[in-house]
Structures are given as C-alpha cells and as structure tokens.
N, C-alpha and C positions, 0 to 999 in steps of 0.2 A: 620519185614516184614509182612504185613497183608494178602497178597495173599498166597495161597497154592503153593508149588513147584510142578511142573509136569516134566515129562521126557523131554518135549519140551523146557521148560524154562532152564533146566539144559544143554541141548544140545546147546541152544543159548548162554548160559554163556561160554561154552567151545569154541564155534566159536569166540566169542569176545576175549577170552584168546589167541587164535591162532593169531588173528590180532594184539593184543597187543605185543605178542612176536616178531612179524615181525617188529614192530615199535621201538623196543628197539635198542639202539646204538650197533654197533658191538663190540665184545670183542677183544681187542688188547693185544698181548703178550708184557709184560713189558720187557725192556732191549734192545729192538731193536729200532734203529732210522735211519733216512735217512740223509746222509751227502751231498746229491746233493743240489745245490742251487735252490731256488724257480724259476720256469719258469715264466717270465713276457711276457704276450701276448700283441700284439698291438691291438688297438680297431678294426682294420680290421679283424684280426684273430679271435677275440672274436665274431664278428658278424657272421662269417661263421661256427662256431663250433656248434655241435649238443647240444641242450639244455638237461641238466640233469633233470631227473624227480625229482619233489619236494618230499622229504621224510618227512612225518609227524611224529613227535615224539609222544610217548605214553604219555597220560595224567596221572597225579598222581592217580586219582581215578580209572582209568583203570588198573594201576599197582597194586593197592590194591585189586581189584577184581581178578586179575591174581594170586596174592599170596593166596587169599582165595580159588581159584580153585585148587591150588597145595595141600592145606590141605585136600581137598575132596578126593584126590587120595588114601589116606590111608584107606578109607572105602571100597574099592573094590579090586578085585584080579588083578594081573599083566596083565593077558590076557585081562581083561575088560578095564584096563587103556589104553592099546595099541589100542584097538578097538575104544574107545571113542575119543582118540586123532587123530587117522587116519580119523575118520568120521568128526571130527571138522575141520580138515585140508582139507576136501572135496576130500579125496581119493575115487576113484570110488569103488562102491560095488564089481565090478568084481575083482579088485585087492585085496580087503579085503578078499573076499571069497577064492581066490587062496591062500593067505597067511595063513588063518585060517583053510583051508581045509574043508569048509562047503558050502552049497548052500546059495543063497541070503536071503531067508526067515529065515533061521536059524541064519545067521549073523545079520540080522535086529532085530530078536527076542532077541539075546544076547545083542545087543546095547541098546534096549529099557529096558531090565532087568537091565543092568548096570546103566543107567541113572535113572531108577526108584529107585534103591537102594540108590543112592545119594539123590534123591528128598525125599524119605521116611526119611532118616537120617536128612535132613534139616528141614522137617516138624516137626519131633520129637523135634528138638532143639528150634523151634519157640514157643513151648508151655510153 
C-alpha cells in the first residue's frame, strides 16, 4: 500500500468491517430441523404479502479485509478494542462515555489514540 495509514483510514476500515459482519449469513445451530411441510401460497396471497428487504451478501474481498481487521485487534488493549468497535458500529458518544466513565473529549482522544496505534503498526509493516 503506497499511502500512509491514518487514524481516519483505520476507522473507515473498521466501519466497513461492521457492515461486512452484518452481511454474513446467520449462524444456525446444527442438529435442529423443521418437520412442518412447506407452505405454498397462492399468487393472490403472494401479491398482498409485505416485501422482504433484499439482503446483500458479503463479498469475498470484504471478508478478507474483515479477517485482516481481526488481526489488528491483537495490537491494542481490550478497552481500546471495545471503544473502536462501538464507534465503528456508530454507537453514540454519550453511550460510550457512560460505559467508559469519561467525558466525550476523553473518549474521543482514547479512540484516536487506539486508531493511531494501529495505523502506526501498519505503517511500520509497509516499510
């Protein structure tokens, strides 16, 4: 990668990771099955049903970047991991501040420091 990593790029990468996680198929417990017969709807019933939202699946390259993001987690402390993931999931600063027991500017500063730690590590790898 030719460009330098910044805390903004790292944050964008984590936001993409959250979106990729949401697009992964749901995990189903093996061993359970349904013995009910398939319900066959008439065309008239189908016409009046509410449309299901289209669920887009995660692309293979997005999954690779997600796995890469998981590797980055080992470079920072547990509290920093929680902070980065919550912010990537767009949890409000007010909620984050309440959970971490600090004011907004302190929480933001900790978030920037955590993202900068990852960016510094990535920039050192690119050399």
